[in-house]
N, C-alpha and C positions, 0 to 999 in steps of 0.2 A: 398450513405453513407455506404452500407455494403462492397462495395468494398474498400473503404478508411480503414475502420476499419479491414478487412481482410489482406490489405497491411501492416497496422502498425503492426499487429500480426506477420506477416512473417518478417518483418523487425527486431522485438524484437527476434524471433526465430533465426535470422540469427546472430545477436549480441550475442546472447547465445552460439551459436557454437563456437565463438571466444575464449570463455573460460572466466575465471576469471582474467587473466592478465591485461586486461584493466583497471579494477578498483584497482586491487592489486599494480600495479605499482605506483599509484598515491600515496599509503600510504608507500613506500619503505623508510626506516629510520624512521618511526615514532615508538615511544615506543609501544610495544605490536603487532607490525606487523610482526608475524613470520611464514608467508606463509598460514596460516589459517586466513588471515585478514578480510575474508568475507565470507558470506554464500549466496548461490543462491537456488531458488526453481523452477524447472521446473513445470509449471501450465498447467493444460489441457486447450484447447482451449476455452471451454465454460466458464470455471472459469475466465480465462485471460480477455475474452471479456466482462464478467458481471462485474468484477472489473473495467475495463476501462470505461465501459459505465457509471457506478455510478460517477467515477471520472470525467468524461466529464460534467455530470449534475451539479456536485458540482461546478466545474469550472465556468459553465455558471452562476450559481447562484451567485457567488463571483463577476463575472464581472457585474451582475445586480446590486449588492449592490453598487459597484464602481459607477456605472452610477447615482443611486439614490443620492449618497453623492454628486457628481459632480453637480446634478440638484437641489440640496439643498431641498430634500424631506423631509417630516416630519419625526422627529426622531423615533416615535413609529412605523411607517412604515417600517423603515430601520431596527430597531431592531426586527420586527417580520420575516423579511427576513433572518436575522442573526441566529435567532432561528431554522428557517428551514434549514440553512446550517448546524448548530450544529446536529440536527437531522439525517440528511443525512450523515454526518461524522460518527455518532454513529452507523447508519445503516451499513455503509460500514465495520467499525471496527468489528461489529458482524459476519457479513459474512467472512471476512478475518480470524478472531480468530477461528471460527467454521472450516473453511478449514484448519487452521494450525494445530488445534488439531486433526483432522480426519487424516491428512496426516504426517506432519512433527513429531509431538509427538508421535504418535503411532509407526512411523518407529523407531525413536530413543530409545523409550522404548524396541521394540522388538530387537534393536541391543544392548541393555544393557547400554544404555546413559542415565542413571538416571537423571542427571544433567538438562535434558530437562523439567522435571516436576518443578523444582525450578525456571527455566527460565520463564515457563508459568506462575507460581504463582506471580512472581515479575511483569510480563507484565500486568496480570489482575488486579493487585494493581494499577499500573499505570493508566491504563484505567478507573478505578473507582474513581480516584480523581476528 
């Protein structure tokens, strides 16, 4: 399992080396696509691995709920699992937001990009809905 995860991370790193062209080409001709169509963040291996592990667990939980529905399990049991998925997603968001503030937002502020703070405020508002 460790080898598979390391291989996935290396594949992501290789794709990252290709650059932004792969995703920017898809939005060519779209209003607002001005060459700065997307942003990327290089993550440390430990951060990337942690985020992917969380997502893999969440994905497994969702598959489990699907199985419960297919097996016609009791509604409250399914709802309990859905609440667990929501809690796991909230936890993922907290980790990702914390890392974003500590890296991206700090770097933007240091570079004089004050609009990053407004973006952060809007993102937090959306998360709190």
